[in-house]
N, C-alpha and C positions, 0 to 999 in steps of 0.2 A: 766126264774127263776131257780136258782141253786137248784139241788136235794140234796145238802150238808147242814149239819147244818152251821148256820153262825159262829159258833166257829170253826168249821173244816176249813172253808174258811180263816178265820184269822190266824189259825196256819200254814196253808199251805203258806200263804204270808210271814209269819215270818221265815218260814223255808227256803224260796227261798232267803230271805235276808241273811240268814246264809251260804247257799251254795255259794252265790255270793260274800261274804265278802273276801277281799284281806288280806292275811297274811303279816306280815313284821317282820324283825329281831328286837330283842330287843337290848338294849345298854349293855347287858351283854358281857364281853370280858375276855378271858383267852389265846387267841391266837390259841387254838386248834379247837374250833368249835363255831358255832353261834346258840343261841337259838331263836326260833321263838315265837311271842307273843301269838297267839291264839292257842287253842288245834286244832288238825286236825280232831279229832272224839270225840263226846260226846254223851250222850243220846239224846240230841236234833236233832242229825243227823238221829236218827231212823225213817223210814217211818211211817206216821201216820196209814198206813193200817196194820202195825205189832201190833199196840196198841189199836186201836179203832175200833169198829163197825161203819162204816161210814153211814150206813142206819139210817135216823132219825126215822123210824117207829119202829125199834127194839132198838134204842138207843136215845130216844128223848132228854135226857139231855147231850148228846155227852160225857158220861163217859168213862174213860180209862178202858178197859176190861182186857188186857194183858200188864201191865206196864213194862217198862224197867228201871232198877236202874242204870246201869253204862255201859260204852263201853271203853274197855281198852286193855290191852295185845295183840298186833297184830303181826302175821307173815306178811312179806313183800316180794314182788317180782315185777320185772319189766318185762312186756311182750309187745312186739311190740310198745315200746316207752310210754307206760302208766304205771302208778303206782297202784298197787293193794295191799290192806290190808286185811287179813283174821283176823278179830277182834274178841275178846272175848266179847260177849253180855250177860250181866247178867240180867235176868228178876227179877221182884219184888219177885218171888217165890224162889230166889237164885240159880236157875238152870242156867247154862251157855250154850251158843251155839255160832255157828260161823255164821258170815255174811261177804261178800265180798263187799268192797268199793273201788271205782275207781276214780282216779284223772288224770288230764293231766299234772300236774307240780309237784305233791308230797308234796306241802307244804299248799294247800287250795283246795276248791272244790270238796272234796271227797263226793261221793254219793253211797249209798248202792244199790246193785242190787235189783230186784223186791222181792226176797224171800231169806230167810236165808238157809245155806247149811243143807241138810237133809243127814246125814251120814248114811250108811247102818247099820241096827241094828243087829249086829252080837254078841254083848256082853249083853246078858239079864241081867247080874248083874250089869252093868254099870249105875251109877247114874247121873254122871256129866262129862262134857269134857270141856278143856280150854287150852289156851296158846299154839296155834299151831306154830311150826317153819316150814318155808317153804324152800325146798331145790330143786333147778333145777339140777337134777343129769345127769351126763354123760351118764347114760343108757337111756335117753331120757324121763324119767318121771319127774314130779314134785311130791315130796313127802311131806306130812304133818305129822309132828310127834308132838303128843300133849299128855296132861295128861289125862288119863282115870281113873277116880275115882269110887270106889265102896265101899260098907259098909263092914267092917270087921267083917264078921259073927261069928268068933271065939271070939270076944270081945263084951260083953253086953253093954258096953259104947256106947251111941248113937252117939258120936262124933267120935269114932274109925273107921278109914277108911284105904283103901288100894289104893296105887297109882301105875299105870303102865304106860308105854309109848305106847299110841296107834299109829297106822301107817295106813295112807290112801295115795292113789296116784292118780293123775288126769293128763289130758293133757291140760285142759282148765279152771280149777277152777270151773267147772259146774257139770261135772259127776266125782263122787268119787268112787274109789274101796277100800273097806276096807280090810286090811290085818290082820293077827293075831298079837296081841300085842307083843312087844319086850319081850324076856325071858332073864334074866341076872341070871345065875346059882349061882352066889356067892352074890347076892344083893336081899333081900326080897322085895324092893321097888324100883321105879324109878320115878323121875320127871326132867323136864328141860333137855331133851335129844335132841341132834342135830345130824342130818346126814351130813356128810362131802359130798360135791358135786362130789368127784372123788373117784374112787376105790383106795384102798391102798393094795398093793400086790394081786391085783385081787379080793379083798373082799370089802363088804360094811363096811364103817368106821363110828362109832357112838361115839359121846362124850356123856357121861352119868353123872348121879349124884346118886351114891349109897346111899341107905337109909335103916336104920334098921326100922324106921316106918314112918307114914304119915307126921308128923311134924318135928322130930328130925332126923338129919343124923346119929346120934350115932356114930358107928365106922366108917361110911363113911368119907373118908379123903379129899374129895373136888371133883373137876371135874375129871371124869374117862374117859378112852378111850378103846374101844373094837371093835373087828372085827367079822363079821359073813359072812358065805358063801352065804346064800340064804335069801334075804329080804322078801320073800313071807312066810318064816317060820323062822323069825330072832331070832337067839340063840346066846348069847355071853357067853363064858365059862370064860374068864379071863378079868378083867378090871385093867388098869393101871392108877394110879393117875397122873394127868398132873399138874393142877394148885391147890395145896393143901391149906386146911384151916390152918390158923396159929394164934396163940394166940395174942391177943390185935392188930389185924388188922382189916380191913374192911370185911375180910372173917372169922372171928373168929366163928361164929354161924354156918354158912353154906355158900356155893357158888354154882354157877351153870351156865351152858352156857346160852347165851341170843340169840342173832341173829346167824343164820348160818354162820360159819366162812367164811371170805373173802379170796380168794387167791391173794397174791401179790408176787412181784418178790423177797421179802425178807423172806417170810413165810406166814403161815396161820394166819390171823389177827382175833382175838376173842374179840368180845364185850359181856362181861358177866355180872353177878350180884353177889355182895357180901352182906353178912348180918351180922350184929353184934347186940347184945343186949344192951338196955339202960334202965334206970329207966322208960322210957315212952314207952317201948316196943320194938320190932324189928325195925332196921332201915336198909333200903335196898338202896344200891347205885349201880351204874354201872362202872365197871372197864374194863381194856384192858390187854390183853397179846397176845404174838405171839409164834406159835409153828413152827417147822421145817417142810418144804415143803415134804421131803422124809420121814421123821419120826414124824409125826404130834402129837405123844404123848410127844414130847420132847419140853419143854418151853425154848425159846431162848431170850425172852425179856418179862420182866414184870415190868412196872413202879410202884413205890410206890403210895398208895392212890387211890382215885376214879377219874374217868373221869366226871360223872354227878352224883349229888346229889340233893335231892328235895330243891327247893328255894321258899321263899315267899309262895304264895297261892298254889303252886304245893304240899306243905306239908299237905293240908288239903283235907280230903275225907274220904271214907269208912274205909280204913286202912292207917292211917296218917303216914307221914314221909317215904314214900316209892317212889322210882323210879324203874322201871323194864322194861327191853327190851327183846323181843323174835322176833324182826324184824328189819332188816336194808337192804337198797339197795345200792350197788356199782355200779355206772354207768361206761360205757366204757370210758367216758372222765375223770374218777378218782373222780367224785363227790360221796359222801357218805351221804345218809339219814338215821338217827338213829331215829327210832319210839319208844319212851319211855312213858310208863303210869305213871301218877302221882297219887299216894294214891289209887290205884285200882279203879279210878273213870273216868278218861278221858285220851285221848292219845295225846302226844305232838311230836313235831319233832326237831331235832338239825341237822345241816348240817355241813359237813367238807369235807375233800378230803382224799383219801388213802395216798398221801404224807405226809400230816399234821399228820395223825394217826401214821404212821410209824416213823416220826421223834419224835412224843411224846413217842412212845413205847420204841424206841432205845436209846433215849438221855435224857429222864427222869430218874433220879436215882431210883433204887429199894429200897424198904422199908428195912432199916437196923435193924429194929425189936426192937431197944432199944432207949429210949429217949436221952441218952448220945450221942449215935452214930448219931441220927437225928439232934442234935445240931451241932455236928462236920460237918456233911453233909451241913447243912446250912451255917455255918461259912466259909466253903471252898468256896461256891458260893459267899458269901459276899467279902471274900478276893480276888477272882478272879475278881469281879467287880470293887473293889477299885483299883486294879492294872491297869485294863483297863482304868479307868477314869484318873488315873495319868499319864498314857502313852499318853492319848488323849489330 
């Protein structure tokens, strides 16, 4: 006779079906990437032992004790041929934490490890942590850069917060060393910070997002770039804006780094996010740009428009009309797995190749910034196609 509540047995069986379900590509087509039908991580993937007291004597009704609201924004890394996601898990109490999920193929079968990550408690003022980017650095460490959120004690408004870039490092995703938060001398707050996998001029290179306050970028002009000498006490004096915000574009309200930049033979490939305001609220999309290998603060390609935008039921969730990425895996064979969250609720995957993304980045026209010029741009393509068809 099982010691578990019958409902627990039922939920375990249901979860095993979820873990064993095979994912498949959708019929979506744009030639750039493939969308996959099922989310790779949801709240249903969370182990029951994280949510329920499994002992029928202390939980006779098998009630959820520590609920999970959503699983989304995940850092991603490949180690020894396996795919790992460090996902943001939000409890019913609104606090987020990190958990490691593992898969053999990167598109399905993700299972969380036995326990969530317990970060060293070195910041007593810290209230919330989320959105970790993972970087396998040439110094031998795997770094996790995440948002460290605290209450703004100088402001009586209960919603006033301060965002900083927290830094941890590990060798195995199990034991984590907490380093002091990144300090940017000319930016009061930071979010969406990435660490480049290689040294630049012998220094650690960060892509930042300068902000005047927690929500609005204010005078922050877009994705920034800065160097520091010592990552164990990371201080950036000057930030250079790389991919700037622009009026009436997908980055008008704000933009920020997404996945850790991917090194290619043509430059550093960035998979970032852009935000614009609408009558229905902020709309988040994913876009691409490329920076120079030797001078990674210099953008050398930035196709117009978005790469990924929320579609169909991806638009529905806790924060509707949002896609967001902070994790991608580029394999040695050139395959790329982009892990993107939909509406701050669940995590999806899109797959492509480095070759396709570079073709898209360098051969898709840049945004000409005016409707009149956009029409001219499109008409030029039409004329080119008409000429090709006539010759054919």
